[in-house]
N, C-alpha and C positions, 0 to 999 in steps of 0.2 A: 695404495688401494683404499678406497673409502668403505666404511662399514655400512651395511644395509640397515635401514631404520627398523626398530622393533615394532613400531606402530606406523601405519600409513595414515597421514592426515589428508583430509579432503576439504575443498571449498565447494559449498552448495551452489549449483548452477540453476538459474531460472530457465524456463523453456516455454515454447508456445507450440500449439498443434498446427501442423501444416496442411492436413487434409481432413476428410470427413471424420466425424466422431465415431460412427459405427460402420461395420461391414455387415450387410444383411444377406441372409440365405432364406429361400422359400422351399420348405419341404413338400413332398408330394401330397401330403394331407392338407396342405394349405397353411400350415403353421409357419410363421416367420420367426427366425432366430437372428437376433442382432448381437454382434460381438463388438465390444469396445475394449481396446487396449489403452491403458493410460500409464503415465509415469507417476510414481509416488514421490521419488526423490532421485536426484542426479547429483553426483559429486565428481570432481576432478581432483586427483591426487596432487598435493602441493610439494610433497617431499619424496616422490617416487615416480619413476617412468618404467614403461615396459622394457624388456630386454632389448628390443629393437629401437628404443629411444622415443617411441610414440607416447602420448599422454595415457595415463591409466585412469579409467572411469569406474565408478561404482553406481549401478543403476538398479533401482527397485521398481518393479512393475506391478500392475493390477489388471485383472481381466474381469469385465462385467458382462454378464449374459442377460439378455432380455428376450423372453419367449412370449410371442403373441399368438394365441390360438386363433383358428379361423373365425370363430364366433365372437372374438374379442371379449370374452367373459372369464372371470375367475372368482374364487371364493377363498375366504380365510376363516379360521376358527374364531368364533365370537370372543373368546377369552383373550385373543391376541390383540384386540382393538383397545387402545388406551381409553380409560374413562367409562368402560362398560361395567355394569354391576350385574352379577348373576342372581342376586337376592332382590326381591321386591322392596320398594322403599319402606322404611320402618321395621323391617324384619332382618336386620343385619346380624343380630345376635339371638341365640336360642337359649 
């Protein structure tokens, strides 16, 4: 009987998207919600198989939401924009 490995080693697999990037939903107020599921990393075990003999995979996923209001407008705090200065020129120190 062979010993089970203490660490499972993985080979990183490349992948390609087969279908659309987003699934879109339209809410009754006209807002569109777009959902994108993506893979961060996929690996296939090189020294381990599932109990039924099939390959063992490790898959990391990410979900991205995009919300588009009916008027297609949004706002952000001025301080969150890079390069903005809240002080007038020449008055950075008091």
